N, C-alpha and C positions, 0 to 999 in steps of 0.2 A: 114538434117532438123534441126532449131533451136525451142526448145518448147520452149514457151511464160512462166513463170513462173512455168516451172519445180521445182526449189529448194521447190517451195510451197507445192507441193505434196508429199514427201517425211516424213514417220514415222520415232520418233524419239523411241531408244529402251531406252534411259535413261531419269530422269526428271529434267529437263534444267529450270531454274529459268530466272526472270530477272525483272528491275524494271521498275515499270513504269513510262511513262514519265510526264514529270512536268506537274500539272493540270489536268491528267487523272481522277483521283479520289480525291476531293478536302479532304473530311471528313477522309480518309487513306491513306495518302502521302508515308507511309512507306509500305504500302502493296507491295509485289512480284505478278509477275505471273508467272504459271507455262505453257510452250508452248506446243500444244497438237502437235502441226505441226512444220516442218523445216520449217526457215525464213532465207533470204536471211542475209549472213553476219554470219550465225553462221557456225563453223568450221565442224561440221557435217552433214551440209544440201547436200554437195556433194554425201555424202556415203549414207547417206536414200534417193536420189532420185534416185541413180544407183543401190541399193537392189530393189527398187520397179519396176523399170522400168525393170529390170533383171528377176525380178519376173513372172512379166507379159508376156514376150516374152517367159519363159519359159512354160505357161501356152498356150502358141499358138502351143507347138511343137519344140523352138527353144531349142539349146543345145549350153552351153557355149564351145570354142575352148579349146581344152587341152593346145595350147601354150598360149593363151592369154585370160584372163575372159572377156576380153572388146569385143571380138568379139563372135555374137552367130551367129549360123548356123540353116538353117531349110534348110533338104533337104528332096524333094518327088519325085514322079515318072516323073515330069514336069519340075521342077525347082528345082538350089539350091538360096538361098538367105542368102546374108553375109549382116548383122548387126552391125559396130563399132560403141560403143558407147565411145564419146570422150567428 
């Protein structure tokens, strides 16, 4: 599946600042903004999203495969479920 706005859900582990868009705050045009979440175009965004998704899958009982961390596996008495994160 394709998750819309996926990268906007990742949490950042470091402080990242960006300039305001022109005209955003006319009183303080030199202020910068500290990001609370990842945004598209940020080089850390894919990794932050992967970490969020992988930790969520682990809470549901999935385990990362030893051969590939992008492959998560859930085995129970009835089914084996494979999820590959790409």
